[in-house]
C-alpha positions in Angstrom: -14.2 -16.7 -7.5 -11.9 -16.7 -4.5 -12.4 -19.5 -1.9 -10.5 -20.5 1.2 -8.2 -23.5 0.4 -9.0 -25.0 3.8 -12.8 -24.6 4.4 -13.9 -23.6 0.8 -15.7 -20.5 2.2 -16.3 -18.0 -0.6 -15.0 -14.4 -0.4 -18.3 -12.7 -1.4 -17.5 -9.0 -1.7 -14.0 -8.0 -2.8 -13.6 -4.8 -0.8 -11.4 -3.7 2.1 -13.9 -4.8 4.7 -14.5 -8.3 3.2 -10.8 -9.0 2.4 -9.7 -8.0 5.9 -8.1 -11.0 7.5 -7.8 -13.1 4.4 -4.3 -14.1 3.3 -3.0 -15.2 -0.1 -0.5 -18.0 -0.5 2.2 -17.1 -3.0 4.9 -19.1 -4.6 7.6 -17.5 -6.7 5.5 -14.4 -7.0 2.3 -16.1 -8.2 -0.8 -16.4 -6.0 -1.6 -20.0 -5.7 -4.3 -20.0 -2.9 -6.2 -18.1 -0.2 -6.8 -18.7 3.5 -9.7 -17.0 5.3 -9.3 -15.5 8.8 -11.2 -18.3 10.5 -8.8 -20.9 9.1 -5.5 -19.1 9.8 -3.4 -20.3 12.7 -2.2 -17.6 15.2 1.3 -18.1 13.8 0.1 -17.5 10.2 -1.8 -14.4 11.3 1.2 -13.0 13.2 3.5 -13.6 10.2 1.0 -11.8 7.9 0.8 -8.8 10.3 4.6 -8.6 10.5 4.9 -8.8 6.7 2.2 -6.2 6.2 3.9 -3.8 8.7 7.4 -4.2 7.1 6.8 -4.8 3.3 5.3 -3.0 0.4 3.5 -5.3 -2.0 3.4 -4.6 -5.7 2.3 -6.3 -8.9 5.0 -6.2 -11.6 4.4 -5.9 -15.3 4.1 -9.7 -15.6 1.4 -10.0 -12.9 3.8 -11.3 -10.3 3.6 -10.1 -6.7 6.8 -8.5 -5.6 7.8 -7.1 -2.2 10.2 -4.4 -1.0 11.0 -3.2 2.5 8.8 -0.2 3.5 10.5 3.1 3.2 12.9 2.1 0.4 12.9 3.7 -3.0 12.5 1.8 -6.2 
């Protein structure tokens, strides 16, 4: 079950509409937490939007989240 680390709100339906606005917190490629859209600061939201616009996110063979600049080849 996914919950916001700040307010403990539960992410009820894991689909594109429900997840919209939620951010994950990653350290060294591992997801360590989540923050709902209501708890994000404007700065956190801006950072997430910039990253989403410039990076491709992937999950490697070990389950770690990796990023690569958009438009680059593997």
